[in-house]
C-alpha positions as CSV (number, residue, x, y, z in Angstrom):
1,X,-51.8,-22.9,-4.5
2,X,-51.3,-20.5,-1.6
3,X,-49.2,-23.1,0.2
4,X,-47.0,-23.5,-2.9
5,X,-46.5,-19.7,-3.1
6,X,-45.6,-19.5,0.6
7,X,-43.2,-22.4,0.2
8,X,-41.5,-20.7,-2.7
9,X,-41.3,-17.4,-0.7
10,X,-39.8,-19.3,2.2
11,X,-37.2,-21.0,0.0
12,X,-36.4,-17.6,-1.6
13,X,-36.0,-16.0,1.8
14,X,-33.8,-18.9,2.9
15,X,-31.6,-18.6,-0.2
16,X,-31.4,-14.8,0.2
17,X,-30.3,-15.0,3.8
18,X,-27.9,-17.8,3.1
19,X,-26.3,-15.9,0.2
20,X,-25.8,-12.8,2.4
21,X,-24.1,-15.0,5.0
22,X,-21.8,-16.5,2.4
23,X,-21.0,-13.1,1.0
24,X,-20.2,-11.8,4.5
25,X,-18.1,-14.9,5.3
26,X,-16.1,-14.5,2.0
27,X,-15.5,-10.8,2.7
28,X,-14.0,-11.8,6.1
29,X,-11.8,-14.4,4.5
30,X,-10.6,-11.9,1.8
31,X,-10.0,-9.2,4.5
32,X,-8.0,-11.7,6.6
33,X,-5.9,-12.5,3.5
34,X,-5.1,-8.8,3.1
35,X,-3.9,-8.7,6.7
36,X,-1.9,-11.8,6.2
37,X,-0.1,-10.3,3.2
38,X,0.8,-7.2,5.2
39,X,2.0,-9.3,8.2
40,X,4.1,-11.4,5.9
41,X,5.6,-8.2,4.3
42,X,6.4,-6.9,7.8
43,X,7.9,-10.2,8.8
44,X,10.1,-10.2,5.7
45,X,11.3,-6.6,6.5
46,X,12.3,-7.3,10.1
47,X,15.4,-9.4,9.4
48,X,16.8,-6.8,7.1
49,X,16.1,-4.0,9.6
50,X,17.7,-6.1,12.4
51,X,20.7,-6.6,10.2
52,X,21.0,-2.9,9.5
53,X,20.8,-2.0,13.2
54,X,23.1,-4.8,14.2
55,X,25.9,-3.4,12.1
56,X,25.8,-0.2,14.0
57,X,24.5,-1.1,17.4
58,X,26.6,-3.9,18.9
59,X,25.6,-2.9,22.4
60,X,21.9,-3.3,21.7
61,X,21.9,-7.0,21.5
62,X,19.0,-7.5,23.9
63,X,16.6,-5.4,21.8
64,X,17.7,-7.1,18.6
65,X,17.2,-10.5,20.0
66,X,13.9,-9.6,21.5
67,X,12.6,-8.3,18.2
68,X,13.8,-11.5,16.5
69,X,12.0,-13.6,19.2
70,X,8.8,-11.6,18.9
71,X,8.9,-12.1,15.1
72,X,9.1,-15.8,15.5
73,X,6.3,-15.7,18.1
74,X,4.1,-13.7,15.7
75,X,4.7,-16.1,12.8
76,X,3.9,-19.1,14.9
77,X,0.8,-17.7,16.6
78,X,-2.3,-19.9,16.2
79,X,-5.6,-18.1,16.7
80,X,-6.5,-14.6,15.6
81,X,-6.4,-13.4,19.2
82,X,-3.0,-14.9,19.8
83,X,-1.7,-13.4,16.6
84,X,-3.1,-10.0,17.5
85,X,-1.3,-10.1,20.9
86,X,1.9,-11.3,19.2
87,X,1.8,-8.7,16.5
88,X,1.2,-6.0,19.1
89,X,4.3,-7.1,21.0
90,X,6.2,-7.1,17.8
91,X,5.0,-3.6,17.1
92,X,6.3,-2.5,20.5
93,X,9.6,-4.2,19.8
94,X,9.9,-2.5,16.4
95,X,9.4,0.9,18.1
96,X,12.3,0.1,20.4
97,X,14.4,-1.0,17.5
98,X,13.8,2.1,15.5
99,X,14.5,4.2,18.6
100,X,18.0,2.8,18.7
101,X,18.7,4.8,15.6
102,X,18.4,8.0,17.7
103,X,21.6,7.0,19.5
104,X,23.6,6.2,16.4
105,X,23.9,9.2,13.9
106,X,25.6,7.0,11.3
107,X,22.6,4.6,11.4
108,X,20.2,7.5,11.1
109,X,22.0,8.6,8.0
110,X,22.2,5.1,6.5
111,X,20.1,5.0,3.3
112,X,19.5,1.3,3.6
113,X,18.1,1.7,7.1
114,X,16.0,4.7,6.1
115,X,14.6,2.8,3.1
116,X,13.7,-0.2,5.2
117,X,12.1,2.1,7.8
118,X,10.0,3.8,5.1
119,X,8.9,0.4,3.8
120,X,8.0,-0.7,7.3
121,X,6.0,2.5,8.0
122,X,4.1,1.9,4.7
123,X,3.4,-1.7,5.7
124,X,2.2,-0.6,9.1
125,X,-0.2,1.9,7.4
126,X,-1.5,-0.8,5.0
127,X,-1.8,-3.2,7.9
128,X,-3.9,-0.6,9.9
129,X,-6.2,-0.1,6.9
130,X,-6.5,-3.9,6.4
131,X,-7.2,-4.5,10.1
132,X,-10.0,-1.9,10.0
133,X,-11.6,-3.4,6.9
134,X,-11.3,-6.9,8.4
135,X,-12.9,-5.8,11.7
136,X,-15.7,-4.2,9.8
137,X,-16.3,-7.3,7.8
138,X,-16.2,-9.4,11.0
139,X,-18.7,-7.0,12.6
140,X,-21.1,-7.4,9.6
141,X,-20.8,-11.2,9.6
142,X,-21.3,-11.5,13.3
143,X,-24.3,-9.2,13.2
144,X,-25.9,-11.3,10.5
145,X,-25.2,-14.5,12.4
146,X,-26.7,-13.1,15.6
147,X,-29.7,-11.3,14.1
148,X,-33.2,-12.6,13.4
149,X,-34.0,-14.2,10.9
150,X,-30.6,-14.9,9.5
151,X,-29.5,-16.4,12.8
152,X,-31.7,-19.4,12.0
153,X,-30.1,-19.9,8.6
154,X,-26.6,-19.4,10.2
155,X,-27.4,-22.1,12.8
156,X,-28.7,-24.6,10.2
157,X,-25.7,-24.1,8.0
158,X,-23.2,-23.8,10.9
159,X,-21.9,-20.3,10.3
160,X,-19.7,-19.3,13.1
161,X,-18.8,-15.8,14.5
162,X,-15.3,-14.6,14.0
163,X,-12.8,-12.9,16.2
164,X,-11.7,-9.3,15.7
165,X,-8.0,-8.6,15.0
166,X,-7.4,-5.8,17.4
167,X,-4.4,-3.7,18.2
168,X,-5.1,-2.2,21.6
169,X,-4.5,1.2,20.0
170,X,-3.5,2.7,16.7
171,X,-0.6,4.4,18.5
172,X,1.0,0.9,19.0
173,X,0.8,0.2,15.3
174,X,2.6,3.4,14.4
175,X,6.3,2.9,13.8
176,X,8.2,6.2,14.1
177,X,10.1,7.5,11.1
178,X,13.6,8.7,11.7
179,X,14.9,11.3,9.3
180,X,18.6,12.0,8.7
181,X,19.8,14.8,10.8
182,X,16.9,14.5,13.3
183,X,17.8,15.7,16.7
184,X,14.9,14.3,18.8
């Protein structure tokens, strides 16, 4: 009888640990989905922003082409680490693109450009929150996978650690907002 109770307790512990690993893995998947939505929104805004800048800044062709190439690279990135590097490069390109507006007063006053820029800043903020949530979910999953006794269950059921989605700094993720009449 004692062996039967110990077996039931062992099975219950196994089920408990397995369910926590599944819950953590699903949280990571959901968090990545949130990041993916924000990245797609950002990628959809970029061509409109490039078009708005292009109408005013004929002499800024190199920056416009660089941002377009960085967008393509980010869309086609494979792993999470590659995607993180590509998105960081894209963020830097967007900062340069937005900075062009400083040299073109008509562009700074263009409502379409300002609206796109506000949407982009909102997207960057949502992306930053989604990245933090994702990285927290990854940390929780990785900790469960690497901690005793759940690491035994993780190994048996082939749970794998996940990569963090890091921007090297939050400063990189912040797209500046140009307001009409700004003289900076």
